[in-house]
Backbone as CSV, one residue per row, in Angstrom:
resi,resn,N_x,N_y,N_z,CA_x,CA_y,CA_z,C_x,C_y,C_z
1,LEU,104.115,-45.977,140.793,104.019,-44.521,140.935,105.373,-43.851,140.701
2,LEU,106.423,-44.401,141.326,107.751,-43.808,141.174,108.221,-43.864,139.726
3,ASN,107.998,-44.996,139.087,108.391,-45.113,137.678,107.648,-44.095,136.818
4,LYS,106.390,-43.896,137.121,105.581,-42.938,136.371,106.114,-41.523,136.568
5,LEU,106.403,-41.164,137.812,106.907,-39.820,138.097,108.273,-39.587,137.462
6,GLN,109.110,-40.617,137.462,110.447,-40.474,136.884,110.383,-40.119,135.401
7,GLN,109.337,-40.527,134.742,109.190,-40.204,133.321,109.091,-38.694,133.087
8,TYR,108.629,-37.978,134.119,108.433,-36.534,133.975,109.628,-35.725,134.476
9,GLN,110.711,-36.394,134.840,112.010,-35.788,135.163,111.956,-34.774,136.318
10,PRO,111.568,-35.222,137.505,111.643,-34.330,138.665,113.092,-34.135,139.100
11,SER,113.371,-33.057,139.810,114.717,-32.860,140.346,114.999,-33.851,141.468
12,VAL,114.011,-34.067,142.323,114.173,-34.974,143.454,112.788,-35.358,143.961
13,ILE,112.697,-36.566,144.516,111.437,-37.056,145.080,111.672,-37.428,146.538
14,GLY,110.832,-36.928,147.428,110.885,-37.294,148.835,109.762,-38.259,149.166
15,LEU,110.116,-39.417,149.713,109.134,-40.456,150.028,108.870,-40.439,151.533
16,ASP,107.884,-39.634,151.956,107.585,-39.457,153.376,106.612,-40.533,153.859
17,ILE,107.051,-41.772,153.744,106.269,-42.927,154.178,107.201,-43.862,154.939
18,VAL,106.809,-44.242,156.156,107.652,-45.098,156.994,107.658,-46.517,156.449
19,ARG,108.860,-47.050,156.229,109.026,-48.429,155.760,110.251,-49.025,156.440
20,GLU,110.166,-49.203,157.786,111.328,-49.723,158.500,111.501,-51.224,158.314
21,GLN,110.438,-51.898,157.840,110.512,-53.325,157.558,110.127,-53.562,156.098
22,PRO,110.796,-54.506,155.427,110.446,-54.802,154.033,109.002,-55.280,153.918
23,VAL,108.292,-54.761,152.950,106.916,-55.177,152.687,106.832,-55.640,151.242
24,GLU,106.618,-56.923,151.073,106.494,-57.492,149.728,105.004,-57.651,149.369
25,PRO,104.676,-57.719,148.097,105.612,-57.670,146.961,105.993,-56.235,146.603
26,GLY,107.110,-56.098,145.956,107.529,-54.815,145.426,108.668,-54.149,146.154
27,TYR,109.055,-54.693,147.345,110.090,-54.004,148.103,111.444,-54.058,147.406
28,GLN,111.815,-55.215,146.897,113.107,-55.328,146.216,113.158,-54.433,144.980
29,ALA,112.008,-54.273,144.330,111.947,-53.355,143.187,112.182,-51.922,143.649
30,LEU,111.653,-51.583,144.852,111.870,-50.247,145.405,113.343,-50.019,145.706
31,VAL,114.001,-51.016,146.320,115.428,-50.904,146.629,116.236,-50.714,145.354
32,ALA,115.937,-51.519,144.347,116.649,-51.404,143.072,116.411,-50.044,142.438
33,HIS,115.186,-49.556,142.562,114.851,-48.247,141.992,115.649,-47.142,142.682
34,MET,115.761,-47.211,144.003,116.469,-46.177,144.750,117.966,-46.219,144.466
35,LYS,118.519,-47.410,144.335,119.946,-47.515,144.036,120.259,-46.998,142.638
36,GLN,119.296,-47.135,141.749,119.493,-46.676,140.378,119.213,-45.187,140.228
37,ASN,118.269,-44.673,141.022,117.871,-43.270,140.929,118.261,-42.543,142.213
38,LYS,119.325,-41.769,142.154,119.842,-41.087,143.334,119.011,-39.872,143.724
39,ASP,117.984,-39.580,142.938,117.149,-38.424,143.237,115.908,-38.808,144.041
40,LEU,115.950,-39.959,144.704,114.844,-40.405,145.545,115.321,-40.474,146.991
41,ILE,114.623,-39.778,147.895,115.016,-39.708,149.302,113.960,-40.400,150.164
42,ALA,114.390,-41.398,150.959,113.511,-42.092,151.901,113.680,-41.464,153.286
43,ILE,112.951,-41.975,154.276,112.949,-41.332,155.593,113.214,-42.320,156.726
44,CYS,113.586,-41.735,157.867,113.662,-42.432,159.142,113.394,-41.375,160.211
45,ALA,113.398,-41.772,161.477,113.121,-40.822,162.555,114.141,-40.989,163.672
46,LEU,114.697,-39.872,164.133,115.710,-39.906,165.192,115.107,-40.360,166.515
47,GLY,113.904,-39.858,166.837,113.294,-40.168,168.119,114.045,-39.511,169.271
48,LYS,113.537,-39.691,170.474,114.208,-39.146,171.650,115.299,-40.081,172.162
49,ASN,115.203,-41.352,171.799,116.206,-42.332,172.201,116.145,-43.503,171.226
50,ILE,116.945,-44.513,171.492,117.049,-45.648,170.578,115.717,-46.389,170.438
51,LYS,114.895,-46.401,171.507,113.634,-47.135,171.466,112.569,-46.421,170.650
52,THR,112.570,-45.097,170.681,111.537,-44.344,169.964,111.958,-43.960,168.553
53,SER,113.197,-44.266,168.190,113.643,-43.955,166.831,113.038,-44.950,165.842
54,ILE,112.959,-44.545,164.600,112.432,-45.404,163.532,113.536,-45.633,162.514
55,ALA,113.845,-46.888,162.288,114.938,-47.236,161.378,114.549,-46.942,159.929
56,PRO,115.541,-46.719,159.095,115.253,-46.509,157.672,114.920,-47.830,156.996
57,PRO,114.374,-47.799,155.801,114.141,-49.044,155.061,115.463,-49.785,154.854
58,PRO,115.501,-51.088,155.062,116.746,-51.850,154.868,117.279,-51.719,153.447
59,GLN,118.595,-51.719,153.342,119.319,-51.719,152.069,119.272,-50.370,151.339
60,ILE,118.654,-49.355,151.953,118.602,-48.048,151.295,119.916,-47.314,151.553
61,PRO,120.569,-46.773,150.532,121.842,-46.062,150.720,121.717,-44.916,151.730
62,ALA,122.753,-44.742,152.553,122.719,-43.730,153.608,122.584,-42.316,153.061
63,ASN,123.110,-42.078,151.857,123.027,-40.723,151.296,121.692,-40.463,150.601
64,GLN,120.722,-41.354,150.839,119.371,-41.148,150.323,118.353,-41.246,151.453
65,LEU,118.780,-40.821,152.652,117.922,-40.873,153.829,117.876,-39.512,154.511
66,GLY,116.685,-39.090,154.885,116.518,-37.861,155.645,115.599,-38.109,156.830
67,PHE,115.913,-37.525,157.987,115.030,-37.720,159.140,113.842,-36.754,159.050
68,VAL,112.734,-37.151,159.668,111.499,-36.370,159.566,111.009,-35.882,160.929
69,ASP,111.877,-35.862,161.918,111.484,-35.420,163.258,111.097,-33.944,163.249
70,LEU,110.017,-33.626,163.968,109.547,-32.254,164.120,109.528,-31.918,165.605
71,TYR,109.925,-30.705,165.952,110.067,-30.323,167.359,109.212,-29.097,167.658
72,ASN,108.303,-29.252,168.640,107.499,-28.105,169.053,108.156,-27.421,170.249
73,ASP,107.466,-26.443,170.827,108.052,-25.657,171.912,107.498,-26.049,173.275
74,SER,106.983,-27.270,173.397,106.408,-27.702,174.666,107.460,-27.843,175.763
75,ASP,108.732,-28.014,175.373,109.780,-28.109,176.383,110.083,-26.742,176.994
76,LEU,109.665,-25.662,176.316,109.840,-24.311,176.839,108.567,-23.811,177.512
77,ASN,107.427,-24.261,177.012,106.123,-23.889,177.560,105.186,-25.069,177.335
78,TYR,104.797,-25.724,178.416,104.037,-26.971,178.270,102.707,-26.764,177.552
79,GLN,102.229,-25.515,177.471,100.969,-25.237,176.789,101.165,-24.939,175.304
80,ASP,102.400,-24.876,174.856,102.691,-24.487,173.473,103.182,-25.703,172.696
81,ASP,102.323,-26.249,171.847,102.721,-27.406,171.042,102.917,-27.032,169.580
82,ASN,103.088,-25.743,169.303,103.270,-25.299,167.920,104.697,-25.534,167.434
83,ILE,104.804,-25.868,166.158,106.113,-26.068,165.537,106.502,-24.786,164.819
84,ARG,107.521,-24.110,165.327,107.987,-22.851,164.754,109.398,-22.967,164.178
85,ARG,110.049,-24.083,164.435,111.429,-24.254,163.980,111.582,-25.633,163.352
86,TYR,112.593,-25.752,162.517,112.784,-26.994,161.760,114.259,-27.360,161.810
87,LEU,114.544,-28.564,162.293,115.921,-29.034,162.381,116.395,-29.477,161.002
88,LEU,117.314,-28.711,160.421,117.847,-29.043,159.100,118.880,-30.150,159.177
89,SER,119.748,-30.075,160.183,120.803,-31.083,160.312,121.270,-31.144,161.753
90,GLY,121.779,-32.316,162.131,122.291,-32.504,163.471,123.739,-32.936,163.435
91,THR,124.240,-33.411,164.565,125.617,-33.877,164.664,125.647,-35.388,164.478
92,ALA,126.338,-35.835,163.462,126.301,-37.252,163.076,126.711,-38.182,164.213
93,ASN,127.808,-37.903,164.901,128.293,-38.804,165.948,127.296,-38.938,167.089
94,ALA,126.709,-37.808,167.496,125.743,-37.841,168.595,124.494,-38.610,168.197
95,ILE,124.044,-38.442,166.965,122.843,-39.127,166.492,123.067,-40.632,166.434
96,ALA,124.197,-41.048,165.917,124.472,-42.472,165.724,124.435,-43.246,167.039
97,GLN,124.760,-42.602,168.147,124.809,-43.290,169.431,123.432,-43.460,170.068
98,THR,122.438,-42.714,169.620,121.146,-42.719,170.304,119.968,-43.086,169.420
99,SER,120.203,-43.473,168.171,119.085,-43.681,167.264,119.388,-44.745,166.217
100,HIS,118.330,-45.460,165.793,118.448,-46.361,164.645,118.573,-45.565,163.348
101,CYS,118.173,-44.313,163.408,118.242,-43.420,162.244,119.515,-42.591,162.373
102,SER,120.516,-42.897,161.580,121.837,-42.291,161.770,122.145,-41.149,160.809
103,THR,121.218,-40.796,159.929,121.497,-39.697,159.014,121.507,-38.365,159.760
104,PRO,122.460,-37.500,159.481,122.493,-36.198,160.150,121.674,-35.131,159.431
105,TYR,121.005,-35.498,158.346,120.297,-34.506,157.535,118.794,-34.783,157.502
106,SER,118.014,-33.709,157.516,116.562,-33.842,157.471,116.082,-34.089,156.048
107,LEU,114.837,-34.510,155.940,114.233,-34.728,154.628,114.242,-33.436,153.816
108,SER,113.834,-32.331,154.419,113.764,-31.065,153.681,115.143,-30.583,153.251
109,TRP,116.147,-30.778,154.120,117.504,-30.368,153.734,117.951,-31.167,152.514
110,TYR,117.727,-32.478,152.539,118.162,-33.318,151.420,117.434,-32.951,150.131
111,LEU,116.144,-32.664,150.230,115.389,-32.290,149.037,115.923,-30.987,148.448
112,ALA,116.190,-30.009,149.313,116.742,-28.740,148.828,118.142,-28.947,148.250
113,TYR,118.950,-29.754,148.934,120.315,-30.010,148.473,120.317,-30.650,147.089
114,ARG,119.507,-31.689,146.910,119.478,-32.372,145.610,118.917,-31.457,144.519
115,TYR,117.950,-30.648,144.870,117.365,-29.712,143.903,118.417,-28.714,143.425
116,PHE,119.147,-28.126,144.372,120.170,-27.144,143.998,121.353,-27.811,143.305
117,ASN,121.681,-29.020,143.738,122.787,-29.744,143.112,122.501,-29.994,141.631
118,ALA,121.247,-30.316,141.304,120.866,-30.546,139.913,120.990,-29.275,139.079
119,LYS,120.874,-28.124,139.726,120.980,-26.845,139.032,122.390,-26.262,139.081
120,GLY,123.320,-26.989,139.712,124.687,-26.504,139.814,124.873,-25.404,140.834
121,ILE,123.944,-25.291,141.786,124.028,-24.269,142.834,124.760,-24.857,144.034
122,PRO,125.843,-24.226,144.490,126.633,-24.798,145.585,125.911,-24.742,146.926
123,VAL,126.126,-25.774,147.728,125.617,-25.839,149.096,126.798,-26.133,150.004
124,GLU,127.035,-25.266,150.978,128.195,-25.417,151.856,127.881,-24.824,153.223
125,THR,128.827,-24.929,154.146,128.660,-24.323,155.463,129.624,-23.157,155.611
126,THR,129.170,-22.140,156.323,130.008,-20.999,156.640,129.686,-20.552,158.056
127,ASN,130.690,-20.554,158.924,130.496,-20.211,160.338,129.380,-21.050,160.974
128,LYS,129.352,-22.330,160.618,128.387,-23.300,161.147,126.961,-23.046,160.665
129,ASN,126.786,-22.189,159.672,125.478,-21.948,159.067,125.458,-22.550,157.666
130,TRP,124.301,-23.035,157.233,124.183,-23.536,155.874,124.106,-22.373,154.901
131,LYS,124.824,-22.520,153.794,124.844,-21.486,152.759,124.443,-22.113,151.429
132,PHE,123.323,-21.672,150.896,122.834,-22.134,149.601,123.090,-21.022,148.590
133,ASN,124.069,-21.255,147.711,124.534,-20.204,146.807,125.028,-19.040,147.663
134,SER,124.416,-17.866,147.578,124.844,-16.733,148.407,123.923,-16.514,149.602
135,THR,122.913,-17.364,149.753,121.939,-17.216,150.840,122.376,-18.019,152.056
136,VAL,122.591,-17.330,153.164,123.004,-17.980,154.410,121.780,-18.150,155.306
137,ILE,121.537,-19.375,155.735,120.440,-19.652,156.662,121.012,-19.623,158.069
138,LYS,120.722,-18.561,158.767,121.272,-18.347,160.101,120.654,-19.327,161.089
139,ARG,121.481,-20.089,161.750,120.991,-21.099,162.689,120.488,-20.434,163.966
140,LEU,119.489,-21.052,164.574,118.957,-20.551,165.835,119.971,-20.738,166.953
141,GLN,120.065,-19.723,167.812,120.862,-19.815,169.023,119.913,-19.950,170.217
142,SER,120.463,-20.179,171.393,119.621,-20.439,172.563,118.745,-19.252,172.939
143,ASN,119.164,-18.032,172.539,118.387,-16.842,172.889,117.961,-16.054,171.652
144,SER,117.782,-16.734,170.536,117.396,-16.051,169.300,115.938,-15.606,169.352
145,GLY,115.678,-14.367,168.918,114.319,-13.862,168.838,113.601,-13.952,170.170
146,GLY,112.427,-14.568,170.163,111.646,-14.704,171.388,112.029,-15.899,172.227
147,TYR,113.048,-16.652,171.818,113.461,-17.837,172.564,114.434,-17.479,173.680
148,GLN,114.315,-18.194,174.781,115.259,-18.114,175.880,115.546,-19.536,176.345
149,ASN,116.831,-19.862,176.475,117.256,-21.193,176.926,116.776,-22.304,175.993
150,LEU,116.771,-22.004,174.700,116.390,-23.001,173.707,117.511,-24.020,173.521
151,ASP,117.138,-25.285,173.365,118.113,-26.302,172.986,118.428,-26.080,171.509
152,ALA,119.525,-25.400,171.243,119.849,-24.971,169.879,120.831,-25.910,169.198
153,ALA,120.839,-27.179,169.598,121.745,-28.141,168.973,121.396,-28.309,167.500
154,GLY,122.414,-28.512,166.687,122.202,-28.684,165.254,121.896,-27.368,164.562
155,ASN,121.520,-27.454,163.307,121.152,-26.276,162.519,119.636,-26.214,162.415
156,GLN,119.043,-25.271,163.128,117.596,-25.145,163.143,117.161,-23.899,162.379
157,LEU,116.141,-24.072,161.559,115.576,-22.994,160.752,114.308,-22.482,161.420
158,LEU,114.196,-21.153,161.560,112.961,-20.563,162.062,111.966,-20.535,160.908
159,LEU,110.882,-21.292,161.041,109.947,-21.483,159.932,109.154,-20.219,159.623
160,ASN,109.050,-19.915,158.354,108.230,-18.809,157.865,107.135,-19.417,156.987
161,TYR,106.048,-19.849,157.647,104.967,-20.516,156.922,104.345,-19.575,155.893
162,ARG,103.965,-20.126,154.773,103.227,-19.353,153.777,101.763,-19.258,154.218
163,ASN,101.217,-18.056,154.141,99.822,-17.846,154.519,98.923,-18.132,153.318
164,SER,98.864,-19.400,152.957,98.060,-19.817,151.811,97.428,-21.164,152.133
165,PRO,96.224,-21.422,151.628,95.544,-22.679,151.957,96.245,-23.912,151.413
166,GLN,97.089,-23.742,150.402,97.752,-24.890,149.784,99.189,-24.519,149.469
167,ILE,100.137,-25.234,150.060,101.547,-24.910,149.905,102.060,-25.225,148.508
168,ALA,101.451,-26.217,147.843,101.902,-26.617,146.506,100.770,-27.356,145.797
169,GLN,100.994,-27.691,144.545,100.018,-28.495,143.813,99.900,-29.868,144.472
170,GLN,98.666,-30.309,144.712,98.438,-31.597,145.358,97.590,-32.486,144.457
171,VAL,98.051,-33.712,144.279,97.311,-34.684,143.472,97.339,-36.031,144.177
172,THR,96.432,-36.892,143.814,96.384,-38.234,144.387,97.193,-39.200,143.524
173,VAL,97.477,-40.356,144.091,98.165,-41.404,143.330,97.341,-41.783,142.105
174,ARG,96.034,-41.867,142.295,95.151,-42.221,141.176,95.260,-41.196,140.045
175,ASP,95.339,-39.900,140.416,95.453,-38.855,139.392,96.686,-39.069,138.517
176,VAL,97.799,-39.435,139.169,99.051,-39.618,138.429,98.988,-40.862,137.552
177,LEU,98.535,-41.955,138.130,98.551,-43.233,137.403,97.562,-43.268,136.245
178,THR,96.483,-42.500,136.357,95.455,-42.522,135.303,95.541,-41.322,134.374
179,ASN,96.587,-40.497,134.567,96.730,-39.289,133.742,95.468,-38.421,133.795
180,SER,94.979,-38.248,134.997,93.764,-37.469,135.212,93.952,-36.016,134.784
181,ASP,92.827,-35.353,134.502,92.874,-33.927,134.171,93.320,-33.095,135.368
182,ASN,93.268,-33.695,136.569,93.716,-32.988,137.776,95.235,-32.965,137.909
183,PHE,95.919,-33.655,137.004,97.380,-33.758,137.075,98.013,-33.223,135.800
184,ASP,99.008,-32.357,135.987,99.755,-31.788,134.865,101.224,-32.185,135.022
185,PRO,101.802,-32.932,134.086,103.212,-33.343,134.188,104.177,-32.174,134.362
186,ALA,103.773,-30.977,133.940,104.642,-29.806,134.104,104.863,-29.470,135.572
187,TRP,103.955,-29.947,136.445,104.129,-29.704,137.874,105.294,-30.510,138.442
188,VAL,105.771,-31.490,137.704,106.809,-32.402,138.188,108.181,-32.076,137.607
189,LYS,108.251,-31.733,136.363,109.530,-31.547,135.668,110.408,-30.510,136.373
190,ASP,111.628,-30.951,136.731,112.650,-30.104,137.355,112.200,-29.525,138.692
191,ARG,111.290,-30.202,139.369,110.782,-29.694,140.642,110.959,-30.728,141.758
192,VAL,110.657,-30.282,142.968,110.682,-31.171,144.135,109.309,-31.817,144.280
193,VAL,109.302,-33.139,144.422,108.050,-33.884,144.591,108.067,-34.551,145.965
194,LEU,107.003,-34.369,146.723,106.859,-35.022,148.025,105.703,-36.010,147.966
195,ILE,105.973,-37.243,148.381,104.944,-38.280,148.415,104.690,-38.641,149.874
196,GLY,103.436,-38.617,150.280,103.109,-38.949,151.659,101.662,-39.362,151.808
197,ILE,101.280,-39.647,153.052,99.930,-40.103,153.367,99.182,-38.982,154.074
198,THR,98.001,-38.659,153.585,97.192,-37.604,154.199,95.925,-38.149,154.841
199,ALA,95.756,-39.459,154.843,94.556,-40.066,155.431,94.482,-39.755,156.925
200,ALA,93.284,-39.424,157.397,93.090,-39.077,158.801,93.391,-40.244,159.730
201,SER,93.364,-41.462,159.206,93.635,-42.645,160.027,95.094,-42.717,160.470
202,ILE,95.964,-42.010,159.777,97.384,-41.955,160.143,97.617,-40.699,160.964
203,GLN,98.015,-40.873,162.229,98.197,-39.739,163.123,99.495,-38.999,162.797
204,ASP,99.355,-37.867,162.149,100.541,-37.074,161.811,100.207,-35.584,161.801
205,ASP,99.297,-35.167,162.690,98.918,-33.761,162.781,99.759,-33.069,163.845
206,HIS,100.172,-31.849,163.538,101.018,-31.077,164.453,100.489,-29.650,164.557
207,GLY,100.687,-29.043,165.722,100.280,-27.662,165.908,101.228,-26.702,165.205
208,THR,100.669,-25.693,164.555,101.448,-24.633,163.912,100.743,-23.307,164.186
209,PRO,101.386,-22.167,163.895,100.699,-20.876,164.057,99.446,-20.753,163.196
210,TYR,99.289,-21.631,162.206,98.113,-21.608,161.333,97.171,-22.777,161.611
211,GLY,97.251,-23.335,162.796,96.390,-24.450,163.150,97.062,-25.793,162.900
212,LYS,96.302,-26.865,163.033,96.836,-28.207,162.844,97.252,-28.428,161.388
213,MET,98.396,-29.110,161.226,98.930,-29.337,159.885,99.615,-30.695,159.835
214,ARG,99.463,-31.398,158.735,100.130,-32.675,158.542,101.643,-32.472,158.472
215,GLY,102.377,-33.464,158.985,103.830,-33.382,158.923,104.333,-33.231,157.502
216,LEU,103.669,-33.900,156.565,104.045,-33.804,155.153,104.044,-32.360,154.688
217,TYR,103.034,-31.596,155.105,102.928,-30.206,154.670,103.971,-29.319,155.353
218,ILE,104.316,-29.645,156.595,105.351,-28.864,157.285,106.692,-29.039,156.585
219,HIS,106.997,-30.265,156.171,108.225,-30.489,155.399,108.180,-29.694,154.095
220,ALA,107.010,-29.636,153.477,106.866,-28.879,152.235,107.096,-27.390,152.472
221,HIS,106.600,-26.868,153.591,106.825,-25.457,153.921,108.318,-25.175,154.101
222,ALA,109.021,-26.092,154.772,110.458,-25.901,154.991,111.217,-25.890,153.667
223,VAL,110.895,-26.834,152.780,111.545,-26.872,151.465,111.239,-25.604,150.684
224,SER,109.972,-25.221,150.676,109.554,-24.028,149.939,110.260,-22.782,150.460
225,GLN,110.426,-22.701,151.775,111.084,-21.540,152.365,112.530,-21.424,151.893
226,ILE,113.240,-22.540,151.869,114.639,-22.519,151.435,114.737,-22.182,149.955
227,LEU,113.930,-22.843,149.132,113.986,-22.609,147.688,113.625,-21.170,147.339
228,SER,112.596,-20.630,147.998,112.174,-19.259,147.704,113.199,-18.236,148.176
229,ALA,113.883,-18.535,149.285,114.911,-17.616,149.774,116.063,-17.514,148.782
230,VAL,116.411,-18.636,148.171,117.545,-18.666,147.243,117.155,-18.151,145.861
231,GLU,116.015,-18.596,145.359,115.640,-18.286,143.977,114.807,-17.012,143.828
232,ASP,114.001,-16.689,144.842,113.093,-15.542,144.732,113.436,-14.412,145.691
233,ASN,114.518,-14.589,146.468,114.917,-13.582,147.461,113.814,-13.316,148.489
234,ARG,112.999,-14.330,148.783,112.003,-14.186,149.845,112.739,-14.102,151.176
235,PRO,112.441,-13.078,151.987,113.205,-12.887,153.226,113.076,-14.068,154.180
236,LEU,114.193,-14.483,154.730,114.180,-15.437,155.832,113.875,-14.679,157.114
237,LEU,113.293,-15.358,158.095,113.061,-14.710,159.378,114.400,-14.402,160.043
238,TRP,114.496,-13.220,160.649,115.755,-12.805,161.264,115.467,-12.187,162.631
239,TRP,116.521,-12.000,163.377,116.405,-11.439,164.720,117.694,-10.711,165.049
240,TRP,117.618,-9.854,166.067,118.802,-9.127,166.511,119.659,-10.009,167.419
241,PRO,120.945,-9.693,167.525,121.756,-10.343,168.560,121.269,-9.888,169.931
242,GLN,121.716,-10.551,170.966,121.207,-10.259,172.305,121.463,-8.813,172.713
243,TRP,122.622,-8.257,172.318,122.893,-6.871,172.684,121.919,-5.921,171.988
244,GLY,121.449,-6.278,170.799,120.468,-5.454,170.106,119.135,-5.453,170.838
245,ASP,118.718,-6.640,171.318,117.489,-6.717,172.110,117.616,-5.885,173.381
246,CYS,118.790,-5.954,174.009,119.005,-5.204,175.254,118.924,-3.701,175.013
247,LEU,119.528,-3.215,173.932,119.462,-1.788,173.610,118.027,-1.349,173.342
248,TRP,117.285,-2.178,172.622,115.896,-1.873,172.300,115.056,-1.773,173.580
249,ILE,115.207,-2.739,174.461,114.448,-2.735,175.713,114.888,-1.577,176.596
250,TRP,116.189,-1.284,176.608,116.688,-0.149,177.397,116.093,1.163,176.902
251,PHE,115.954,1.310,175.591,115.377,2.532,175.031,113.955,2.739,175.540
252,TRP,113.164,1.672,175.562,111.786,1.810,176.017,111.708,1.971,177.529
253,SER,112.674,1.460,178.239,112.764,1.727,179.671,113.017,3.213,179.909
254,LEU,113.940,3.774,179.130,114.234,5.207,179.224,113.003,6.031,178.870
255,ALA,112.276,5.587,177.837,111.077,6.314,177.416,110.036,6.351,178.531
256,GLY,109.866,5.225,179.247,108.908,5.188,180.339,109.257,6.170,181.438
257,GLY,110.541,6.263,181.775,110.966,7.204,182.798,110.798,8.647,182.367
258,VAL,111.133,8.946,181.121,111.028,10.316,180.604,109.572,10.775,180.584
259,ILE,108.658,9.882,180.196,107.235,10.248,180.148,106.738,10.678,181.521
260,VAL,107.055,9.893,182.547,106.607,10.217,183.903,107.256,11.506,184.392
261,TRP,108.520,11.689,184.054,109.251,12.878,184.508,108.740,14.144,183.819
262,TYR,108.366,14.018,182.548,108.022,15.195,181.746,106.564,15.604,181.919
263,PHE,105.671,14.617,182.131,104.244,14.923,182.262,103.816,14.737,183.715
264,PRO,103.596,15.827,184.443,103.285,15.718,185.870,101.848,15.297,186.167
265,THR,100.917,15.541,185.233,99.510,15.227,185.491,99.109,13.919,184.805
266,SER,98.035,13.337,185.303,97.663,11.977,184.891,97.211,11.870,183.440
267,LEU,96.373,12.820,182.972,95.812,12.693,181.627,96.880,12.723,180.538
268,PRO,97.747,13.746,180.499,98.791,13.730,179.468,99.729,12.534,179.600
269,LYS,99.950,12.127,180.838,100.828,10.975,181.081,100.214,9.705,180.492
270,GLY,98.910,9.516,180.729,98.230,8.348,180.190,98.205,8.345,178.675
271,VAL,97.980,9.524,178.085,97.986,9.635,176.626,99.368,9.299,176.074
272,ALA,100.413,9.810,176.728,101.785,9.569,176.267,102.132,8.085,176.324
273,PHE,101.707,7.410,177.403,101.970,5.972,177.504,101.203,5.198,176.429
274,SER,99.952,5.584,176.188,99.150,4.903,175.167,99.762,5.061,173.787
275,VAL,100.182,6.289,173.474,100.809,6.546,172.176,102.111,5.760,172.051
276,SER,102.879,5.689,173.134,104.151,4.957,173.110,103.934,3.472,172.845
277,VAL,102.913,2.897,173.489,102.620,1.479,173.271,102.190,1.238,171.830
278,LEU,101.388,2.150,171.275,100.961,2.017,169.882,102.148,2.113,168.930
279,ILE,103.059,3.049,169.210,104.260,3.190,168.375,105.117,1.934,168.467
280,LEU,105.280,1.429,169.688,106.065,0.211,169.895,105.452,-0.958,169.133
281,TYR,104.135,-1.115,169.255,103.452,-2.204,168.546,103.602,-2.034,167.036
282,GLY,103.444,-0.802,166.557,103.573,-0.542,165.126,104.964,-0.865,164.612
283,CYS,105.990,-0.506,165.384,107.376,-0.806,164.985,107.599,-2.311,164.897
284,CYS,107.135,-3.025,165.920,107.325,-4.482,165.937,106.565,-5.142,164.791
285,TRP,105.361,-4.655,164.512,104.573,-5.236,163.423,105.224,-4.958,162.071
286,PHE,105.718,-3.737,161.879,106.373,-3.391,160.614,107.608,-4.265,160.400
287,VAL,108.411,-4.421,161.444,109.609,-5.257,161.337,109.220,-6.703,161.057
288,PHE,108.125,-7.157,161.679,107.671,-8.531,161.461,107.263,-8.754,160.007
289,THR,106.642,-7.751,159.377,106.271,-7.892,157.963,107.498,-7.980,157.070
290,LYS,108.646,-7.544,157.580,109.903,-7.644,156.834,110.714,-8.870,157.242
291,GLY,110.090,-9.739,158.038,110.755,-10.980,158.431,111.516,-10.895,159.736
292,GLY,111.382,-9.783,160.471,112.139,-9.611,161.709,111.333,-9.977,162.944
293,TRP,112.031,-10.426,163.972,111.414,-10.806,165.243,112.131,-10.036,166.346
294,ILE,111.477,-8.971,166.851,112.079,-8.153,167.900,111.150,-8.129,169.112
295,PRO,111.696,-7.841,170.315,110.914,-7.965,171.549,109.761,-6.963,171.620
296,LEU,108.558,-7.463,171.825,107.382,-6.612,172.025,106.946,-6.627,173.484
297,VAL,106.588,-7.802,173.990,106.061,-7.897,175.352,107.069,-7.406,176.393
298,PRO,108.360,-7.819,176.342,109.311,-7.284,177.324,109.434,-5.765,177.253
299,SER,109.343,-5.213,176.042,109.470,-3.761,175.883,108.276,-3.036,176.498
300,VAL,107.062,-3.587,176.308,105.871,-2.981,176.908,105.959,-3.041,178.429
301,LEU,106.375,-4.184,178.954,106.472,-4.341,180.406,107.503,-3.397,181.008
302,ILE,108.651,-3.250,180.336,109.698,-2.378,180.880,109.308,-0.913,180.747
303,LEU,108.569,-0.568,179.689,108.074,0.799,179.510,107.164,1.192,180.666
304,ILE,106.192,0.333,180.959,105.240,0.628,182.028,105.887,0.474,183.400
305,GLY,106.714,-0.567,183.550,107.358,-0.805,184.836,108.287,0.314,185.252
306,THR,109.117,0.787,184.332,110.032,1.888,184.646,109.255,3.155,184.962
307,GLY,108.175,3.388,184.190,107.336,4.552,184.470,106.769,4.498,185.872
308,GLY,106.317,3.306,186.293,105.770,3.166,187.632,106.813,3.391,188.712
309,ILE,108.027,2.893,188.494,109.097,3.072,189.478,109.465,4.544,189.615
310,VAL,109.587,5.238,188.484,109.921,6.668,188.524,108.804,7.454,189.196
311,GLU,107.552,7.067,188.928,106.403,7.732,189.557,106.469,7.601,191.073
312,LEU,106.766,6.402,191.542,106.885,6.188,192.985,108.049,6.971,193.571
313,ARG,109.133,7.036,192.819,110.312,7.762,193.304,110.004,9.247,193.446
314,ILE,109.289,9.779,192.464,108.942,11.201,192.508,108.048,11.499,193.710
315,LYS,107.164,10.587,194.018,106.237,10.790,195.138,106.838,10.349,196.471
316,ASN,108.137,10.016,196.439,108.841,9.576,197.650,108.189,8.342,198.284
317,GLU,107.653,7.479,197.397,107.029,6.258,197.884,107.871,5.027,197.575
318,PHE,109.049,5.245,197.082,109.909,4.114,196.715,111.124,4.083,197.631
């Protein structure tokens, strides 16, 4: 399969299949192929510790390995197993001490890096953020967007999933090997190719905002997001700094107090609060369509809460 794909000149191939132990026949041919073709990336897994980590295939060069670990938000909310962020890279020294998988770079980062490298597009770091050409991927902080007390170690990307049933052209191994009508070599030339297993017998389903998704497809979404941000100017998800969130919430707190102070009777007051909530929701939704993540629920709570406190104060009940 790899030899066949190489004939069509892809920019890079990601092999999202675990091979921590040599499997013959054909393993030595795979090693030789990878050493000869630097545009092939294999995988390993960091795991939570040395026991749960998955080692890379033996003899595979370190600069052709990417980790495939995915992190959900269950550590912040035990009921939330959705994957909203993607670890692009970690700290090499810390990883090496706790895992058989010592690469500091993820599969998607390596695929994007090799793709841009083939096109002569520079990839570097600036202020601890990854910069692809002129596009800076802002790393998540512990309080970015809707997160609070997030473990923000490494460079994490806030995922912007594509709302489409298929992230990319998908074909089977048989389609490629038999030159099926379902396969077009133009889909491979100068592009990123991901090879993985989609059989239901292999447990690799993860929660996402769009339902359950195979890990292979999540990696594809991450690669697509980076490539589209650089080449198509597709907006990356963004958020305000903490002081911006505070000003926004303070404004709606002020609005709640002003409404109660200005409207003495219940009906106009209720209408004013309803209109304010609709305006707040509309603002947050509009910003979200532009890739922004600003506080909605805290703003609604502070709007109503401040209004209630001022109401009690006016009635001398506070």
